[in-house]
All heavy atoms as a GROMACS GRO file, in nm:
protein
  576
    1MET      N    1  -0.255   1.150  -1.341
    1MET     CA    2  -0.273   1.023  -1.277
    1MET      C    3  -0.265   0.910  -1.380
    1MET      O    4  -0.224   0.801  -1.346
    1MET     CB    5  -0.408   1.022  -1.206
    1MET     CG    6  -0.428   0.901  -1.119
    1MET     SD    7  -0.370   0.938  -0.957
    1MET     CE    8  -0.470   0.832  -0.863
    2ALA      N    9  -0.304   0.935  -1.502
    2ALA     CA   10  -0.305   0.830  -1.601
    2ALA      C   11  -0.166   0.781  -1.637
    2ALA      O   12  -0.146   0.667  -1.674
    2ALA     CB   13  -0.377   0.878  -1.727
    3GLY      N   14  -0.064   0.867  -1.625
    3GLY     CA   15   0.069   0.829  -1.663
    3GLY      C   16   0.150   0.766  -1.550
    3GLY      O   17   0.264   0.732  -1.569
    4SER      N   18   0.090   0.747  -1.433
    4SER     CA   19   0.170   0.699  -1.320
    4SER      C   20   0.170   0.547  -1.305
    4SER      O   21   0.260   0.493  -1.247
    4SER     CB   22   0.120   0.765  -1.192
    4SER     OG   23  -0.008   0.716  -1.160
    5SER      N   24   0.070   0.478  -1.354
    5SER     CA   25   0.053   0.332  -1.337
    5SER      C   26   0.075   0.290  -1.193
    5SER      O   27   0.140   0.193  -1.164
    5SER     CB   28   0.143   0.254  -1.433
    5SER     OG   29   0.279   0.264  -1.394
    6HIS      N   30   0.016   0.363  -1.102
    6HIS     CA   31   0.032   0.344  -0.959
    6HIS      C   32  -0.036   0.212  -0.913
    6HIS      O   33  -0.157   0.198  -0.919
    6HIS     CB   34  -0.027   0.460  -0.883
    6HIS     CG   35  -0.024   0.446  -0.735
    6HIS    ND1   36   0.092   0.459  -0.666
    6HIS    CD2   37  -0.120   0.422  -0.648
    6HIS    CE1   38   0.067   0.442  -0.538
    6HIS    NE2   39  -0.064   0.418  -0.523
    7GLY      N   40   0.046   0.116  -0.873
    7GLY     CA   41  -0.009  -0.006  -0.813
    7GLY      C   42  -0.058  -0.112  -0.908
    7GLY      O   43  -0.121  -0.209  -0.865
    8HIS      N   44  -0.034  -0.101  -1.037
    8HIS     CA   45  -0.082  -0.201  -1.133
    8HIS      C   46   0.019  -0.311  -1.148
    8HIS      O   47   0.076  -0.332  -1.254
    8HIS     CB   48  -0.113  -0.134  -1.266
    8HIS     CG   49  -0.221  -0.034  -1.257
    8HIS    ND1   50  -0.352  -0.063  -1.232
    8HIS    CD2   51  -0.217   0.100  -1.269
    8HIS    CE1   52  -0.424   0.045  -1.230
    8HIS    NE2   53  -0.344   0.149  -1.250
    9THR      N   54   0.046  -0.385  -1.039
    9THR     CA   55   0.142  -0.494  -1.043
    9THR      C   56   0.084  -0.613  -0.968
    9THR      O   57  -0.007  -0.599  -0.887
    9THR     CB   58   0.274  -0.454  -0.970
    9THR    OG1   59   0.245  -0.430  -0.833
    9THR    CG2   60   0.335  -0.331  -1.033
   10PRO      N   61   0.131  -0.734  -0.999
   10PRO     CA   62   0.083  -0.851  -0.928
   10PRO      C   63   0.105  -0.840  -0.777
   10PRO      O   64   0.021  -0.884  -0.699
   10PRO     CB   65   0.164  -0.968  -0.986
   10PRO     CG   66   0.205  -0.922  -1.121
   10PRO     CD   67   0.224  -0.772  -1.108
   11ALA      N   68   0.216  -0.783  -0.734
   11ALA     CA   69   0.243  -0.770  -0.591
   11ALA      C   70   0.139  -0.683  -0.526
   11ALA      O   71   0.088  -0.713  -0.418
   11ALA     CB   72   0.383  -0.711  -0.567
   12ALA      N   73   0.105  -0.570  -0.586
   12ALA     CA   74   0.007  -0.477  -0.529
   12ALA      C   75  -0.132  -0.540  -0.526
   12ALA      O   76  -0.202  -0.533  -0.424
   12ALA     CB   77   0.005  -0.347  -0.608
   13TRP      N   78  -0.172  -0.600  -0.635
   13TRP     CA   79  -0.306  -0.660  -0.640
   13TRP      C   80  -0.319  -0.773  -0.538
   13TRP      O   81  -0.421  -0.784  -0.470
   13TRP     CB   82  -0.337  -0.714  -0.781
   13TRP     CG   83  -0.378  -0.608  -0.875
   13TRP    CD1   84  -0.301  -0.548  -0.971
   13TRP    CD2   85  -0.506  -0.544  -0.881
   13TRP    NE1   86  -0.376  -0.453  -1.036
   13TRP    CE2   87  -0.500  -0.450  -0.983
   13TRP    CE3   88  -0.625  -0.560  -0.810
   13TRP    CZ2   89  -0.610  -0.370  -1.018
   13TRP    CZ3   90  -0.733  -0.481  -0.844
   13TRP    CH2   91  -0.722  -0.385  -0.946
   14THR      N   92  -0.218  -0.857  -0.528
   14THR     CA   93  -0.225  -0.970  -0.433
   14THR      C   94  -0.227  -0.923  -0.290
   14THR      O   95  -0.308  -0.966  -0.209
   14THR     CB   96  -0.105  -1.065  -0.455
   14THR    OG1   97  -0.104  -1.106  -0.592
   14THR    CG2   98  -0.114  -1.186  -0.365
   15GLY      N   99  -0.136  -0.830  -0.254
   15GLY     CA  100  -0.131  -0.779  -0.119
   15GLY      C  101  -0.260  -0.708  -0.078
   15GLY      O  102  -0.311  -0.731   0.033
   16VAL      N  103  -0.315  -0.629  -0.165
   16VAL     CA  104  -0.439  -0.557  -0.135
   16VAL      C  105  -0.557  -0.653  -0.124
   16VAL      O  106  -0.644  -0.635  -0.039
   16VAL     CB  107  -0.463  -0.446  -0.238
   16VAL    CG1  108  -0.603  -0.390  -0.227
   16VAL    CG2  109  -0.362  -0.335  -0.223
   17THR      N  110  -0.560  -0.754  -0.212
   17THR     CA  111  -0.672  -0.850  -0.207
   17THR      C  112  -0.669  -0.928  -0.074
   17THR      O  113  -0.775  -0.945  -0.011
   17THR     CB  114  -0.663  -0.948  -0.327
   17THR    OG1  115  -0.672  -0.872  -0.448
   17THR    CG2  116  -0.776  -1.048  -0.323
   18ILE      N  117  -0.552  -0.975  -0.035
   18ILE     CA  118  -0.542  -1.048   0.094
   18ILE      C  119  -0.579  -0.956   0.211
   18ILE      O  120  -0.653  -0.996   0.301
   18ILE     CB  121  -0.400  -1.106   0.110
   18ILE    CG1  122  -0.376  -1.216   0.007
   18ILE    CG2  123  -0.382  -1.164   0.253
   18ILE    CD1  124  -0.231  -1.263   0.000
   19ALA      N  125  -0.530  -0.834   0.208
   19ALA     CA  126  -0.562  -0.739   0.316
   19ALA      C  127  -0.713  -0.708   0.318
   19ALA      O  128  -0.771  -0.695   0.427
   19ALA     CB  129  -0.482  -0.611   0.299
   20PHE      N  130  -0.774  -0.697   0.201
   20PHE     CA  131  -0.919  -0.669   0.197
   20PHE      C  132  -0.998  -0.786   0.258
   20PHE      O  133  -1.095  -0.765   0.332
   20PHE     CB  134  -0.964  -0.644   0.054
   20PHE     CG  135  -1.111  -0.616   0.041
   20PHE    CD1  136  -1.164  -0.499   0.086
   20PHE    CD2  137  -1.194  -0.712  -0.014
   20PHE    CE1  138  -1.300  -0.473   0.076
   20PHE    CE2  139  -1.329  -0.688  -0.027
   20PHE     CZ  140  -1.386  -0.569   0.020
   21ILE      N  141  -0.956  -0.909   0.226
   21ILE     CA  142  -1.024  -1.027   0.284
   21ILE      C  143  -1.009  -1.023   0.435
   21ILE      O  144  -1.104  -1.051   0.509
   21ILE     CB  145  -0.967  -1.157   0.222
   21ILE    CG1  146  -1.011  -1.165   0.075
   21ILE    CG2  147  -1.012  -1.279   0.300
   21ILE    CD1  148  -0.939  -1.275  -0.004
   22GLY      N  149  -0.887  -0.994   0.483
   22GLY     CA  150  -0.867  -0.984   0.628
   22GLY      C  151  -0.954  -0.876   0.692
   22GLY      O  152  -1.007  -0.895   0.802
   23PHE      N  153  -0.968  -0.764   0.623
   23PHE     CA  154  -1.052  -0.656   0.673
   23PHE      C  155  -1.196  -0.702   0.682
   23PHE      O  156  -1.266  -0.671   0.781
   23PHE     CB  157  -1.039  -0.533   0.580
   23PHE     CG  158  -1.129  -0.420   0.617
   23PHE    CD1  159  -1.096  -0.337   0.722
   23PHE    CD2  160  -1.244  -0.395   0.547
   23PHE    CE1  161  -1.176  -0.230   0.757
   23PHE    CE2  162  -1.327  -0.291   0.580
   23PHE     CZ  163  -1.295  -0.207   0.685
   24CYS      N  164  -1.246  -0.774   0.582
   24CYS     CA  165  -1.382  -0.824   0.585
   24CYS      C  166  -1.402  -0.925   0.698
   24CYS      O  167  -1.504  -0.925   0.766
   24CYS     CB  168  -1.417  -0.886   0.451
   24CYS     SG  169  -1.431  -0.766   0.318
   25VAL      N  170  -1.302  -1.014   0.718
   25VAL     CA  171  -1.310  -1.114   0.827
   25VAL      C  172  -1.315  -1.040   0.961
   25VAL      O  173  -1.396  -1.071   1.048
   25VAL     CB  174  -1.190  -1.210   0.819
   25VAL    CG1  175  -1.178  -1.294   0.946
   25VAL    CG2  176  -1.202  -1.300   0.698
   26ALA      N  177  -1.225  -0.944   0.979
   26ALA     CA  178  -1.221  -0.869   1.107
   26ALA      C  179  -1.351  -0.794   1.130
   26ALA      O  180  -1.404  -0.791   1.243
   26ALA     CB  181  -1.102  -0.773   1.108
   27GLY      N  182  -1.406  -0.736   1.025
   27GLY     CA  183  -1.533  -0.663   1.041
   27GLY      C  184  -1.648  -0.754   1.076
   27GLY      O  185  -1.732  -0.719   1.160
   28ALA      N  186  -1.654  -0.870   1.013
   28ALA     CA  187  -1.762  -0.964   1.045
   28ALA      C  188  -1.752  -1.013   1.188
   28ALA      O  189  -1.852  -1.017   1.260
   28ALA     CB  190  -1.756  -1.083   0.950
   29PHE      N  191  -1.633  -1.045   1.234
   29PHE     CA  192  -1.616  -1.091   1.371
   29PHE      C  193  -1.636  -0.978   1.473
   29PHE      O  194  -1.675  -1.004   1.588
   29PHE     CB  195  -1.483  -1.161   1.392
   29PHE     CG  196  -1.485  -1.304   1.344
   29PHE    CD1  197  -1.429  -1.339   1.223
   29PHE    CD2  198  -1.542  -1.404   1.422
   29PHE    CE1  199  -1.431  -1.471   1.180
   29PHE    CE2  200  -1.545  -1.536   1.380
   29PHE     CZ  201  -1.489  -1.570   1.256
   30MET      N  202  -1.612  -0.855   1.433
   30MET     CA  203  -1.638  -0.744   1.523
   30MET      C  204  -1.786  -0.730   1.548
   30MET      O  205  -1.832  -0.710   1.660
   30MET     CB  206  -1.583  -0.614   1.466
   30MET     CG  207  -1.596  -0.497   1.562
   30MET     SD  208  -1.550  -0.335   1.496
   30MET     CE  209  -1.396  -0.362   1.422
   31VAL      N  210  -1.865  -0.743   1.441
   31VAL     CA  211  -2.010  -0.734   1.455
   31VAL      C  212  -2.063  -0.850   1.539
   31VAL      O  213  -2.158  -0.833   1.617
   31VAL     CB  214  -2.076  -0.734   1.314
   31VAL    CG1  215  -2.225  -0.746   1.323
   31VAL    CG2  216  -2.038  -0.608   1.239
   32MET      N  217  -2.000  -0.967   1.527
   32MET     CA  218  -2.043  -1.083   1.607
   32MET      C  219  -1.987  -1.083   1.748
   32MET      O  220  -2.013  -1.176   1.825
   32MET     CB  221  -2.003  -1.213   1.534
   32MET     CG  222  -2.075  -1.239   1.405
   32MET     SD  223  -2.040  -1.399   1.332
   32MET     CE  224  -1.875  -1.374   1.271
   33ALA      N  225  -1.911  -0.981   1.783
   33ALA     CA  226  -1.852  -0.966   1.915
   33ALA      C  227  -1.765  -1.084   1.950
   33ALA      O  228  -1.771  -1.140   2.062
   33ALA     CB  229  -1.957  -0.941   2.022
   34GLN      N  230  -1.678  -1.124   1.856
   34GLN     CA  231  -1.586  -1.236   1.877
   34GLN      C  232  -1.442  -1.181   1.864
   34GLN      O  233  -1.388  -1.173   1.752
   34GLN     CB  234  -1.609  -1.347   1.775
   34GLN     CG  235  -1.746  -1.408   1.783
   34GLN     CD  236  -1.763  -1.488   1.911
   34GLN    OE1  237  -1.671  -1.551   1.962
   34GLN    NE2  238  -1.883  -1.483   1.964
   35PRO      N  239  -1.378  -1.143   1.974
   35PRO     CA  240  -1.246  -1.081   1.967
   35PRO      C  241  -1.140  -1.170   1.900
   35PRO      O  242  -1.054  -1.119   1.827
   35PRO     CB  243  -1.208  -1.054   2.114
   35PRO     CG  244  -1.337  -1.057   2.187
   35PRO     CD  245  -1.427  -1.146   2.111
   36ALA      N  246  -1.144  -1.300   1.922
   36ALA     CA  247  -1.042  -1.388   1.862
   36ALA      C  248  -1.053  -1.385   1.708
   36ALA      O  249  -0.951  -1.380   1.640
   36ALA     CB  250  -1.060  -1.531   1.914
   37GLY      N  251  -1.173  -1.387   1.657
   37GLY     CA  252  -1.192  -1.379   1.511
   37GLY      C  253  -1.150  -1.244   1.455
   37GLY      O  254  -1.093  -1.236   1.346
   38PHE      N  255  -1.178  -1.138   1.532
   38PHE     CA  256  -1.135  -1.004   1.491
   38PHE      C  257  -0.983  -1.000   1.477
   38PHE      O  258  -0.932  -0.953   1.375
   38PHE     CB  259  -1.182  -0.900   1.590
   38PHE     CG  260  -1.118  -0.765   1.570
   38PHE    CD1  261  -1.159  -0.683   1.468
   38PHE    CD2  262  -1.012  -0.724   1.651
   38PHE    CE1  263  -1.100  -0.559   1.449
   38PHE    CE2  264  -0.952  -0.601   1.632
   38PHE     CZ  265  -0.995  -0.518   1.531
   39TRP      N  266  -0.912  -1.049   1.577
   39TRP     CA  267  -0.765  -1.043   1.571
   39TRP      C  268  -0.712  -1.137   1.466
   39TRP      O  269  -0.605  -1.110   1.407
   39TRP     CB  270  -0.705  -1.073   1.711
   39TRP     CG  271  -0.730  -0.956   1.802
   39TRP    CD1  272  -0.809  -0.954   1.911
   39TRP    CD2  273  -0.676  -0.825   1.786
   39TRP    NE1  274  -0.809  -0.827   1.964
   39TRP    CE2  275  -0.727  -0.744   1.891
   39TRP    CE3  276  -0.591  -0.763   1.694
   39TRP    CZ2  277  -0.696  -0.611   1.907
   39TRP    CZ3  278  -0.560  -0.630   1.710
   39TRP    CH2  279  -0.611  -0.556   1.815
   40ALA      N  280  -0.779  -1.246   1.436
   40ALA     CA  281  -0.737  -1.333   1.326
   40ALA      C  282  -0.750  -1.257   1.194
   40ALA      O  283  -0.662  -1.268   1.106
   40ALA     CB  284  -0.822  -1.460   1.322
   41GLY      N  285  -0.858  -1.181   1.177
   41GLY     CA  286  -0.874  -1.099   1.057
   41GLY      C  287  -0.767  -0.994   1.045
   41GLY      O  288  -0.713  -0.967   0.937
   42MET      N  289  -0.731  -0.933   1.157
   42MET     CA  290  -0.624  -0.833   1.156
   42MET      C  291  -0.489  -0.897   1.121
   42MET      O  292  -0.408  -0.836   1.052
   42MET     CB  293  -0.616  -0.760   1.290
   42MET     CG  294  -0.738  -0.676   1.321
   42MET     SD  295  -0.781  -0.558   1.190
   42MET     CE  296  -0.641  -0.449   1.200
   43ALA      N  297  -0.469  -1.020   1.166
   43ALA     CA  298  -0.348  -1.094   1.128
   43ALA      C  299  -0.343  -1.119   0.979
   43ALA      O  300  -0.238  -1.110   0.916
   43ALA     CB  301  -0.340  -1.225   1.204
   44ILE      N  302  -0.457  -1.146   0.918
   44ILE     CA  303  -0.465  -1.165   0.773
   44ILE      C  304  -0.431  -1.034   0.702
   44ILE      O  305  -0.363  -1.038   0.598
   44ILE     CB  306  -0.604  -1.218   0.732
   44ILE    CG1  307  -0.627  -1.357   0.790
   44ILE    CG2  308  -0.621  -1.221   0.580
   44ILE    CD1  309  -0.770  -1.407   0.774
   45VAL      N  310  -0.475  -0.923   0.757
   45VAL     CA  311  -0.438  -0.792   0.698
   45VAL      C  312  -0.287  -0.774   0.697
   45VAL      O  313  -0.228  -0.733   0.595
   45VAL     CB  314  -0.508  -0.677   0.773
   45VAL    CG1  315  -0.452  -0.542   0.728
   45VAL    CG2  316  -0.657  -0.681   0.757
   46VAL      N  317  -0.223  -0.808   0.807
   46VAL     CA  318  -0.077  -0.795   0.816
   46VAL      C  319  -0.009  -0.892   0.717
   46VAL      O  320   0.089  -0.856   0.651
   46VAL     CB  321  -0.029  -0.821   0.961
   46VAL    CG1  322   0.123  -0.830   0.969
   46VAL    CG2  323  -0.083  -0.713   1.053
   47VAL      N  324  -0.062  -1.012   0.704
   47VAL     CA  325  -0.007  -1.111   0.610
   47VAL      C  326  -0.018  -1.056   0.466
   47VAL      O  327   0.076  -1.075   0.387
   47VAL     CB  328  -0.081  -1.246   0.623
   47VAL    CG1  329  -0.047  -1.340   0.506
   47VAL    CG2  330  -0.044  -1.313   0.755
   48GLY      N  331  -0.125  -0.987   0.436
   48GLY     CA  332  -0.139  -0.926   0.302
   48GLY      C  333  -0.026  -0.826   0.275
   48GLY      O  334   0.031  -0.825   0.164
   49GLY      N  335   0.007  -0.746   0.372
   49GLY     CA  336   0.118  -0.652   0.353
   49GLY      C  337   0.250  -0.722   0.337
   49GLY      O  338   0.332  -0.682   0.255
   50ILE      N  339   0.271  -0.826   0.415
   50ILE     CA  340   0.397  -0.901   0.406
   50ILE      C  341   0.408  -0.971   0.271
   50ILE      O  342   0.514  -0.970   0.207
   50ILE     CB  343   0.409  -1.000   0.522
   50ILE    CG1  344   0.423  -0.923   0.655
   50ILE    CG2  345   0.526  -1.095   0.502
   50ILE    CD1  346   0.410  -1.010   0.778
   51VAL      N  347   0.300  -1.033   0.226
   51VAL     CA  348   0.300  -1.100   0.095
   51VAL      C  349   0.327  -1.001  -0.017
   51VAL      O  350   0.407  -1.029  -0.108
   51VAL     CB  351   0.168  -1.176   0.072
   51VAL    CG1  352   0.153  -1.221  -0.071
   51VAL    CG2  353   0.157  -1.295   0.164
   52GLY      N  354   0.264  -0.886  -0.013
   52GLY     CA  355   0.291  -0.783  -0.114
   52GLY      C  356   0.433  -0.739  -0.114
   52GLY      O  357   0.497  -0.719  -0.222
   53TRP      N  358   0.493  -0.720   0.006
   53TRP     CA  359   0.631  -0.679   0.015
   53TRP      C  360   0.726  -0.786  -0.039
   53TRP      O  361   0.819  -0.754  -0.112
   53TRP     CB  362   0.664  -0.647   0.161
   53TRP     CG  363   0.804  -0.607   0.184
   53TRP    CD1  364   0.864  -0.490   0.146
   53TRP    CD2  365   0.903  -0.684   0.250
   53TRP    NE1  366   0.994  -0.491   0.185
   53TRP    CE2  367   1.022  -0.609   0.251
   53TRP    CE3  368   0.902  -0.808   0.312
   53TRP    CZ2  369   1.140  -0.654   0.306
   53TRP    CZ3  370   1.021  -0.852   0.368
   53TRP    CH2  371   1.136  -0.776   0.367
   54ILE      N  372   0.700  -0.912  -0.005
   54ILE     CA  373   0.786  -1.022  -0.055
   54ILE      C  374   0.774  -1.033  -0.208
   54ILE      O  375   0.876  -1.051  -0.274
   54ILE     CB  376   0.747  -1.155   0.014
   54ILE    CG1  377   0.789  -1.150   0.162
   54ILE    CG2  378   0.809  -1.273  -0.057
   54ILE    CD1  379   0.738  -1.267   0.244
   55MET      N  380   0.652  -1.025  -0.259
   55MET     CA  381   0.637  -1.033  -0.406
   55MET      C  382   0.706  -0.918  -0.475
   55MET      O  383   0.766  -0.936  -0.583
   55MET     CB  384   0.488  -1.038  -0.442
   55MET     CG  385   0.420  -1.168  -0.406
   55MET     SD  386   0.247  -1.170  -0.449
   55MET     CE  387   0.256  -1.170  -0.630
   56SER      N  388   0.703  -0.799  -0.415
   56SER     CA  389   0.772  -0.684  -0.472
   56SER      C  390   0.923  -0.708  -0.470
   56SER      O  391   0.991  -0.676  -0.568
   56SER     CB  392   0.737  -0.558  -0.394
   56SER     OG  393   0.802  -0.446  -0.448
   57ALA      N  394   0.974  -0.766  -0.363
   57ALA     CA  395   1.115  -0.797  -0.355
   57ALA      C  396   1.157  -0.904  -0.454
   57ALA      O  397   1.272  -0.908  -0.499
   57ALA     CB  398   1.151  -0.841  -0.212
   58MET      N  399   1.062  -0.989  -0.493
   58MET     CA  400   1.090  -1.095  -0.591
   58MET      C  401   1.083  -1.042  -0.735
   58MET      O  402   1.104  -1.117  -0.831
   58MET     CB  403   0.989  -1.209  -0.575
   58MET     CG  404   1.007  -1.284  -0.446
   58MET     SD  405   0.875  -1.408  -0.418
   58MET     CE  406   0.883  -1.508  -0.562
   59GLY      N  407   1.052  -0.913  -0.751
   59GLY     CA  408   1.050  -0.854  -0.885
   59GLY      C  409   0.910  -0.844  -0.946
   59GLY      O  410   0.899  -0.814  -1.065
   60MET      N  411   0.807  -0.869  -0.870
   60MET     CA  412   0.671  -0.860  -0.923
   60MET      C  413   0.606  -0.728  -0.896
   60MET      O  414   0.487  -0.710  -0.921
   60MET     CB  415   0.587  -0.974  -0.863
   60MET     CG  416   0.633  -1.109  -0.903
   60MET     SD  417   0.523  -1.232  -0.832
   60MET     CE  418   0.624  -1.376  -0.841
   61GLY      N  419   0.684  -0.630  -0.846
   61GLY     CA  420   0.630  -0.498  -0.817
   61GLY      C  421   0.683  -0.401  -0.920
   61GLY      O  422   0.733  -0.436  -1.025
   62MET      N  423   0.671  -0.272  -0.884
   62MET     CA  424   0.720  -0.167  -0.972
   62MET      C  425   0.873  -0.168  -0.971
   62MET      O  426   0.933  -0.180  -0.863
   62MET     CB  427   0.671  -0.031  -0.924
   62MET     CG  428   0.523  -0.013  -0.930
   62MET     SD  429   0.464   0.036  -1.090
   62MET     CE  430   0.511   0.206  -1.094
   63PRO      N  431   0.937  -0.153  -1.086
   63PRO     CA  432   1.084  -0.141  -1.089
   63PRO      C  433   1.127  -0.016  -1.014
   63PRO      O  434   1.055   0.084  -1.008
   63PRO     CB  435   1.117  -0.127  -1.236
   63PRO     CG  436   0.997  -0.177  -1.310
   63PRO     CD  437   0.879  -0.153  -1.220
   64LYS      N  438   1.243  -0.021  -0.950
   64LYS     CA  439   1.292   0.090  -0.868
   64LYS      C  440   1.311   0.219  -0.950
   64LYS      O  441   1.293   0.327  -0.897
   64LYS     CB  442   1.425   0.054  -0.801
   64LYS     CG  443   1.411  -0.060  -0.706
   64LYS     CD  444   1.328  -0.020  -0.586
   64LYS     CE  445   1.321  -0.137  -0.489
   64LYS     NZ  446   1.225  -0.117  -0.384
   65ASP      N  447   1.347   0.210  -1.077
   65ASP     CA  448   1.371   0.332  -1.155
   65ASP      C  449   1.242   0.407  -1.191
   65ASP      O  450   1.249   0.520  -1.235
   65ASP     CB  451   1.449   0.299  -1.282
   65ASP     CG  452   1.377   0.201  -1.373
   65ASP    OD1  453   1.288   0.130  -1.326
   65ASP    OD2  454   1.412   0.198  -1.493
   66THR      N  455   1.126   0.348  -1.172
   66THR     CA  456   1.002   0.419  -1.204
   66THR      C  457   0.955   0.504  -1.086
   66THR      O  458   0.856   0.573  -1.097
   66THR     CB  459   0.889   0.321  -1.239
   66THR    OG1  460   0.869   0.232  -1.131
   66THR    CG2  461   0.923   0.243  -1.364
   67HIS      N  462   1.025   0.503  -0.974
   67HIS     CA  463   0.986   0.580  -0.856
   67HIS      C  464   1.058   0.715  -0.849
   67HIS      O  465   1.074   0.770  -0.743
   67HIS     CB  466   1.015   0.502  -0.727
   67HIS     CG  467   0.928   0.381  -0.712
   67HIS    ND1  468   0.795   0.386  -0.690
   67HIS    CD2  469   0.959   0.250  -0.718
   67HIS    CE1  470   0.745   0.265  -0.680
   67HIS    NE2  471   0.845   0.179  -0.700
   68LYS      N  472   1.103   0.767  -0.963
   68LYS     CA  473   1.170   0.895  -0.963
   68LYS      C  474   1.070   1.009  -0.944
   68LYS      O  475   0.960   1.003  -0.999
   68LYS     CB  476   1.244   0.917  -1.096
   68LYS     CG  477   1.357   0.819  -1.114
   68LYS     CD  478   1.426   0.836  -1.247
   68LYS     CE  479   1.534   0.734  -1.267
   68LYS     NZ  480   1.592   0.741  -1.398
   69PRO      N  481   1.105   1.109  -0.866
   69PRO     CA  482   1.011   1.223  -0.850
   69PRO      C  483   0.999   1.301  -0.978
   69PRO      O  484   1.095   1.310  -1.058
   69PRO     CB  485   1.076   1.306  -0.737
   69PRO     CG  486   1.220   1.268  -0.738
   69PRO     CD  487   1.225   1.125  -0.789
   70ILE      N  488   0.886   1.361  -0.996
   70ILE     CA  489   0.862   1.442  -1.116
   70ILE      C  490   0.928   1.577  -1.095
   70ILE      O  491   0.901   1.647  -0.998
   70ILE     CB  492   0.711   1.458  -1.142
   70ILE    CG1  493   0.647   1.321  -1.165
   70ILE    CG2  494   0.686   1.550  -1.261
   70ILE    CD1  495   0.495   1.326  -1.173
   71ALA      N  496   1.014   1.615  -1.190
   71ALA     CA  497   1.082   1.744  -1.180
   71ALA      C  498   0.985   1.855  -1.226
   71ALA      O  499   0.918   1.843  -1.328
   71ALA     CB  500   1.206   1.746  -1.266
   72THR      N  501   0.978   1.958  -1.147
   72THR     CA  502   0.890   2.070  -1.184
   72THR      C  503   0.972   2.172  -1.262
   72THR      O  504   1.084   2.209  -1.221
   72THR     CB  505   0.830   2.135  -1.060
   72THR    OG1  506   0.937   2.179  -0.973
   72THR    CG2  507   0.743   2.038  -0.985
   73ALA      N  508   0.920   2.215  -1.371
   73ALA     CA  509   0.989   2.313  -1.454
   73ALA      C  510   0.965   2.452  -1.396
   73ALA      O  511   0.854   2.491  -1.372
   73ALA     CB  512   0.937   2.305  -1.595
   74GLN      N  513   1.076   2.523  -1.376
   74GLN     CA  514   1.066   2.662  -1.326
   74GLN      C  515   1.084   2.756  -1.445
   74GLN      O  516   1.177   2.741  -1.524
   74GLN     CB  517   1.180   2.688  -1.225
   74GLN     CG  518   1.173   2.598  -1.104
   74GLN     CD  519   1.075   2.652  -1.001
   74GLN    OE1  520   1.052   2.771  -0.998
   74GLN    NE2  521   1.023   2.566  -0.919
   75PRO      N  522   0.994   2.851  -1.461
   75PRO     CA  523   1.015   2.946  -1.571
   75PRO      C  524   1.135   3.033  -1.545
   75PRO      O  525   1.167   3.069  -1.432
   75PRO     CB  526   0.884   3.030  -1.568
   75PRO     CG  527   0.828   3.012  -1.433
   75PRO     CD  528   0.874   2.880  -1.385
   76GLU      N  529   1.210   3.059  -1.654
   76GLU     CA  530   1.330   3.141  -1.639
   76GLU      C  531   1.290   3.287  -1.617
   76GLU      O  532   1.199   3.337  -1.682
   76GLU     CB  533   1.417   3.128  -1.764
   76GLU     CG  534   1.480   2.990  -1.777
   76GLU     CD  535   1.573   2.987  -1.896
   76GLU    OE1  536   1.628   3.092  -1.931
   76GLU    OE2  537   1.588   2.878  -1.955
   77SER      N  538   1.361   3.352  -1.530
   77SER     CA  539   1.333   3.493  -1.507
   77SER      C  540   1.415   3.577  -1.602
   77SER      O  541   1.509   3.531  -1.666
   77SER     CB  542   1.369   3.531  -1.362
   77SER     OG  543   1.506   3.518  -1.341
   78ALA      N  544   1.379   3.702  -1.617
   78ALA     CA  545   1.449   3.791  -1.707
   78ALA      C  546   1.592   3.817  -1.659
   78ALA      O  547   1.681   3.838  -1.738
   78ALA     CB  548   1.372   3.924  -1.718
   79ASP      N  549   1.616   3.810  -1.527
   79ASP     CA  550   1.750   3.833  -1.474
   79ASP      C  551   1.844   3.720  -1.508
   79ASP      O  552   1.963   3.739  -1.524
   79ASP     CB  553   1.742   3.848  -1.321
   79ASP     CG  554   1.664   3.971  -1.280
   79ASP    OD1  555   1.656   4.066  -1.358
   79ASP    OD2  556   1.608   3.969  -1.167
   80ALA      N  557   1.791   3.600  -1.519
   80ALA     CA  558   1.879   3.485  -1.547
   80ALA      C  559   1.932   3.484  -1.691
   80ALA      O  560   2.035   3.429  -1.719
   80ALA     CB  561   1.802   3.356  -1.521
   81LYS      N  562   1.862   3.551  -1.784
   81LYS     CA  563   1.904   3.551  -1.923
   81LYS      C  564   2.013   3.653  -1.950
   81LYS      O  565   2.084   3.643  -2.048
   81LYS     CB  566   1.782   3.581  -2.012
   81LYS     CG  567   1.683   3.467  -2.016
   81LYS     CD  568   1.569   3.500  -2.110
   81LYS     CE  569   1.471   3.385  -2.109
   81LYS     NZ  570   1.359   3.408  -2.197
   82SER      N  571   2.028   3.752  -1.866
   82SER     CA  572   2.128   3.856  -1.893
   82SER      C  573   2.262   3.828  -1.839
   82SER      O  574   2.306   3.738  -1.789
   82SER     CB  575   2.082   3.990  -1.842
   82SER     OG  576   2.026   3.981  -1.714
   0.00000   0.00000   0.00000
């Protein structure tokens, strides 16, 4: 996990922070039984995802070449060497 640098970008931090604020707003309004406020909080969560996606498209996310799958090494069998 230490070598993956998963999500350590401005796009990821900004999107998650906005979504977390929206989650807190929606949770508070749910406890207060105010459906309009709850849905406003859920809209903020969606905005967080959109902002993160836009920032990633602007180059503030992970570069595309870092998303390569890790190749698993297969041990050679005795039959393959002969």
